[in-house]
C-alpha positions in Angstrom: 125.6 -22.2 11.8 125.4 -23.4 8.3 122.3 -24.0 6.2 121.2 -23.9 2.6 118.9 -21.2 1.3 116.7 -22.1 -1.7 114.5 -19.0 -1.6 116.6 -17.0 -4.1 116.3 -19.8 -6.7 112.6 -20.0 -6.3 112.0 -16.2 -6.6 113.6 -16.1 -10.1 110.8 -18.3 -11.4 107.9 -16.3 -9.9 107.4 -13.5 -12.6 106.8 -16.1 -15.4 104.2 -17.9 -13.3 102.5 -14.6 -12.6 102.1 -13.8 -16.3 100.6 -17.2 -17.0 98.2 -17.3 -14.1 97.3 -13.6 -13.5 94.1 -13.5 -15.6 92.8 -16.7 -13.9 93.4 -16.2 -10.2 96.1 -13.5 -9.8 99.6 -14.1 -8.7 100.4 -15.3 -5.2 104.0 -15.3 -4.3 105.3 -17.5 -1.5 106.3 -15.7 1.7 109.9 -14.7 2.0 112.2 -15.8 4.8 112.7 -12.9 7.2 115.9 -12.6 9.2 116.9 -11.0 12.5 120.5 -10.9 13.6 122.0 -9.5 16.8 124.4 -9.7 19.7 123.5 -10.5 23.3 124.9 -12.4 26.3 128.4 -12.2 24.8 127.5 -14.0 21.6 125.6 -13.6 18.3 122.2 -14.8 17.3 120.6 -15.4 13.8 116.8 -16.0 13.5 114.9 -16.9 10.3 111.2 -17.3 9.9 108.4 -17.0 7.5 104.6 -16.8 7.9 101.5 -16.4 5.8 100.4 -13.9 8.4 102.1 -10.5 8.1 104.5 -10.0 11.1 107.0 -7.1 10.9 110.6 -7.5 11.6 110.4 -4.3 13.7 107.7 -5.9 15.9 109.7 -9.1 16.4 113.0 -7.2 17.1 111.3 -5.1 19.7 109.9 -8.2 21.5 113.3 -9.9 21.3 115.1 -6.8 22.8 112.6 -6.7 25.7 112.9 -10.4 26.5 116.8 -10.4 26.3 116.9 -7.5 28.7 114.7 -9.4 31.2 116.9 -12.5 30.9 120.0 -10.4 31.4 118.6 -8.8 34.6 117.9 -12.2 36.1 120.7 -14.5 35.0 123.7 -12.5 34.0 126.8 -13.1 36.2 128.5 -10.2 34.5 126.3 -7.5 36.1 126.2 -6.8 39.8 122.5 -5.9 39.8 121.2 -9.2 38.4 119.2 -11.5 40.6 121.7 -14.3 40.3 124.7 -12.0 41.1 122.9 -10.8 44.3 122.0 -14.3 45.3 125.6 -15.4 44.8 127.1 -12.5 46.8 124.7 -13.0 49.7 126.0 -15.0 52.6 122.5 -15.5 54.0 121.0 -19.0 54.3 117.5 -17.6 54.6 114.8 -18.3 52.0 114.7 -15.9 49.1 112.0 -15.4 46.5 112.7 -16.7 43.0 110.9 -16.6 39.7 109.3 -19.6 38.1 111.9 -19.6 35.4 114.8 -19.6 37.9 113.2 -22.5 39.8 112.6 -24.4 36.5 116.3 -24.1 35.6 117.2 -25.4 39.1 114.9 -28.4 38.5 116.6 -29.1 35.2 120.0 -28.8 36.8 119.0 -31.1 39.7 117.7 -33.7 37.2 120.9 -33.7 35.1 123.1 -33.5 38.2 121.5 -36.6 39.6 121.6 -38.6 36.4 125.3 -37.8 35.9 126.3 -38.7 39.5 127.3 -35.0 40.1 129.4 -34.5 37.0 127.1 -31.7 35.8 126.8 -29.0 38.4 126.0 -25.3 37.9 127.7 -24.4 41.2 131.1 -25.0 39.6 131.7 -21.2 39.0 134.2 -20.6 41.8 136.3 -23.6 40.5 136.0 -22.1 37.0 137.4 -18.9 38.4 140.2 -20.7 40.3 141.5 -22.2 37.1 141.4 -18.7 35.6 139.0 -19.4 32.8 136.6 -16.5 33.5 139.2 -13.8 33.3 141.6 -15.7 31.0 144.3 -15.7 33.6 144.9 -19.4 33.1 147.0 -21.5 35.4 147.0 -24.9 37.3 146.0 -24.4 41.0 147.4 -26.4 43.8 145.6 -29.5 45.2 145.0 -27.5 48.4 143.4 -24.7 46.6 141.1 -27.0 44.6 140.1 -28.9 47.8 139.3 -25.6 49.6 137.0 -24.4 46.7 135.3 -27.8 46.2 134.2 -27.7 49.9 132.0 -24.7 49.0 130.4 -26.3 45.9 127.5 -28.7 45.2 124.0 -28.4 43.9 122.8 -30.3 47.0 123.5 -27.1 49.0 120.6 -25.3 47.2 117.0 -26.0 48.4 113.8 -25.2 46.6 110.4 -24.4 48.2 108.1 -25.0 45.3 104.9 -23.8 46.8 106.5 -20.7 48.3 108.4 -20.0 45.1 111.6 -19.4 47.0 115.1 -20.9 47.2 117.9 -20.9 49.8 121.5 -21.9 50.4 122.4 -24.3 53.1 126.0 -23.1 52.9 126.8 -19.4 52.6 129.5 -19.6 49.9 127.7 -21.6 47.3 127.0 -19.9 44.0 125.0 -20.6 40.9 125.8 -20.1 37.2 123.3 -21.1 34.5 125.5 -20.3 31.5 125.7 -24.1 30.7 122.0 -23.9 29.8 121.7 -20.2 29.2 121.7 -20.2 25.4 119.1 -23.0 25.3 116.9 -21.1 27.8 117.1 -18.0 25.7 116.3 -19.9 22.5 113.2 -21.2 24.2 112.1 -17.7 25.1 112.7 -16.3 21.6 110.9 -19.2 20.0 107.9 -18.6 22.2 107.8 -15.0 21.0 107.6 -16.2 17.4 104.9 -18.8 18.2 102.9 -16.2 20.1 103.0 -14.0 17.0 101.5 -16.9 15.0 104.8 -18.0 13.4 105.2 -21.7 13.3 108.1 -22.1 10.7 111.4 -20.8 12.0 115.0 -21.4 12.9 116.3 -19.7 16.0 120.1 -19.9 16.4 121.8 -18.4 19.5 125.5 -18.9 20.1 125.5 -21.9 17.8 122.6 -23.7 19.5 119.3 -23.7 17.9 115.6 -24.7 17.6 114.1 -25.6 14.3 110.4 -25.9 13.6 108.3 -26.4 10.5 109.8 -26.0 7.1 110.9 -23.4 4.5 108.4 -21.8 2.0 107.4 -24.3 -0.6 107.8 -27.2 1.8 111.6 -27.6 1.7 113.1 -28.9 4.9 115.4 -26.9 7.1 119.1 -27.9 6.7 121.7 -27.2 9.4 125.2 -28.3 10.3 127.1 -29.5 13.3 130.2 -27.4 13.7 133.7 -28.9 13.1 135.5 -28.9 16.5 138.4 -26.7 15.5 140.0 -23.6 17.1 138.5 -20.1 16.6 141.7 -19.2 14.6 140.7 -21.8 12.0 137.2 -20.3 11.7 133.8 -22.0 11.8 133.4 -24.9 9.4 130.6 -27.5 9.0 131.4 -31.1 10.1 128.1 -32.9 9.7 125.1 -31.7 7.6 121.7 -32.5 9.0 118.2 -32.4 7.5 115.4 -31.7 10.0 112.5 -34.1 9.3 110.4 -33.4 12.5 108.3 -30.3 12.0 106.9 -30.0 15.6 110.2 -28.6 16.8 113.8 -30.0 17.2 116.4 -28.4 19.4 120.2 -28.8 18.8 122.6 -27.9 21.5 126.4 -28.4 21.1 129.1 -28.3 23.8 132.8 -28.5 22.9 136.2 -28.3 24.5 137.8 -26.7 21.5 137.1 -23.0 21.9 138.5 -22.4 25.4 141.5 -24.2 26.7 145.1 -23.7 27.6 148.4 -25.6 27.7 150.8 -25.8 30.5 154.0 -28.0 30.6 152.8 -29.8 27.4 149.4 -30.7 28.8 146.1 -29.3 27.5 143.4 -28.2 30.0 139.9 -27.6 28.5 137.4 -25.4 30.2 135.0 -28.2 30.9 135.4 -29.0 34.6 134.4 -32.1 36.5 133.2 -31.2 40.0 134.0 -34.7 41.1 137.7 -34.2 40.6 137.9 -30.4 40.7 139.9 -30.4 37.4 139.3 -30.1 33.7 138.3 -33.3 31.9 141.1 -35.4 30.4 139.2 -37.5 27.8 139.3 -37.1 24.0 135.6 -36.2 23.5 135.8 -32.7 21.9 132.1 -32.2 20.9 128.7 -33.4 21.9 125.5 -32.3 20.2 122.2 -33.2 21.8 118.9 -33.2 19.8 115.9 -32.6 21.9 112.6 -30.8 22.3 113.3 -28.4 25.2 116.3 -26.3 24.5 117.4 -25.6 28.1 117.3 -29.3 28.8 119.3 -30.4 25.8 121.8 -27.5 26.5 122.4 -28.9 30.0 122.8 -32.4 28.6 125.3 -31.3 26.0 127.5 -29.9 28.8 127.0 -33.0 30.8 128.1 -35.2 27.9 131.4 -33.2 27.7 131.9 -33.7 31.4 131.2 -37.4 31.3 133.4 -38.2 28.2 132.7 -40.7 25.4 132.3 -43.9 27.4 130.3 -42.7 30.4 128.5 -40.2 28.2 127.3 -42.8 25.8 126.2 -45.1 28.6 124.1 -42.3 30.2 122.8 -41.2 26.7 121.6 -44.7 26.0 120.1 -45.2 29.4 118.2 -41.9 29.2 117.4 -42.4 25.5 119.1 -39.1 24.5 119.8 -38.3 20.9 123.5 -37.4 21.0 126.1 -37.0 18.3 129.6 -37.4 19.7 132.9 -36.3 18.1 136.3 -37.6 19.5 139.7 -36.4 18.5 142.3 -39.1 17.8 145.6 -37.5 17.0 144.9 -35.1 14.1 141.7 -36.9 13.1 138.1 -36.7 14.2 135.9 -39.8 14.8 132.2 -39.5 15.4 129.5 -41.9 16.7 125.8 -41.6 17.7 123.8 -42.7 20.6 121.3 -45.5 20.1 118.3 -43.1 20.2 119.9 -40.9 17.6 120.7 -43.8 15.3 117.0 -44.8 15.4 115.5 -41.3 15.3 113.3 -40.4 12.4 113.4 -36.7 13.4 116.7 -36.0 11.7 118.7 -37.3 8.8 122.5 -37.1 8.4 124.5 -36.6 5.2 127.0 -39.2 6.0 130.5 -38.8 4.6 
């Protein structure tokens, strides 16, 4: 994440103002931006906020830690005792109780799955494992292996009983993995903690995705950047600077093919898999950034755009009026374009090159 910080420049001018105004009304300094950094869910997070109401970093940190532990116990596929791991291991097709949040994420997945003709599908985990992406034992499986695994996949094999708050499999081997919207979901939870504490001006960044609300002290707008789609060896660099105009809350979720891929026999295989083919995508779209209002939704859509590719992705984005920033790689160069909704959006402004 990249952003400008003008607080330090402002603070150098405060003492002179204090000397001038003290006898009249005292000196009132503008609030400082407070920061919390951490590591969770295999990634880092950086959170900045300010408020006229005193809120301690210790209080916020404690709340964050508690919420992150709850999320981990329910959605982590890396611990055997989580709800989702137990659900995945179970071969039962009986109804099982599920939390409101779990059902909400299923509804989001079903919506995006339907509007992408099945390209986006959080039951893709076993296929992800077959290609070796989970354990970094990367290889190209046979057509027979792919066909066998695909027969066990499909979001249509999960049913929801809304009134009974329960879910069930219609096929024993189907599994769920919400990592494609997990960072967005977590951002929503951490943002709610801040808002419940009376904080309305903040920037929550988790794994590169974020939610931005309000403004900086003094009225300055938040400034962020879309990451350049380059390998981890080259480090993280800004590609497109963005000013956030909308103060009621803007989410930004980016999905890319550039951090996890492998080459075999001269062909590159990114970690974005299309359930419709059982193989990694083969288009030249390397990054899709979705601006939205609900972070879990825009996170799912970002992954969906990478699955669909530049042509089909743009068509779906325009049909659904999604604000999407696309980056394609042509040779050694990058080319970007925007969906119609993003081009016409007053919520954000780009520093065009």
